[in-house]
C-alpha positions, 0 to 999 in steps of 0.5 A, spaced: 235 965 852 230 962 847 226 956 849 224 951 843 219 945 844 218 941 837 212 936 838 210 931 834 206 924 834 210 919 836 217 923 838 221 918 834 223 921 827 221 928 825 221 931 832 227 928 833 231 931 827 228 938 828 231 938 835 237 935 832 238 941 827 235 946 832 241 944 837 246 944 832 245 951 829 242 954 836 248 952 839 248 955 846 243 961 844 237 956 845 234 950 850 231 945 845 226 940 847 222 935 843 216 931 845 210 927 842 203 925 844 206 918 844 213 915 845 215 910 840 222 911 841 227 914 836 227 911 830 234 908 827 233 911 820 233 918 823 239 917 827 242 914 821 240 920 816 242 925 822 249 922 823 250 923 815 249 930 817 254 930 822 249 931 828 248 925 833 241 924 835 243 917 837 242 919 845 236 922 845 229 919 848 222 919 846 219 924 851 211 925 852 210 932 852 206 932 860 212 928 863 217 933 859 213 939 861 213 937 868 220 934 869 223 941 866 219 946 870 216 949 863 210 951 866 213 957 869 217 958 862 216 961 855 217 957 849 217 957 842 213 951 839 214 947 833 208 943 832 209 937 826 203 933 824 204 928 818 198 927 813 
């Protein structure tokens, strides 16, 4: 099974939306996680936009990558990474 970790600055909008879309389209073919350098909470506008697309991310959480890596035992796993940077 493929594993994808979407990294972003605050794990509040872009990475949350990417996680939602990837989970939606990959279904059970991939494990998808998102995390950020900081945790800003999930942006309510991102939740609303995804709801318009028929994807519910309202229960997502804003995660710190190190905590996520440790809690998911990712150090012993192979992951595909999507890194987002807004400039």
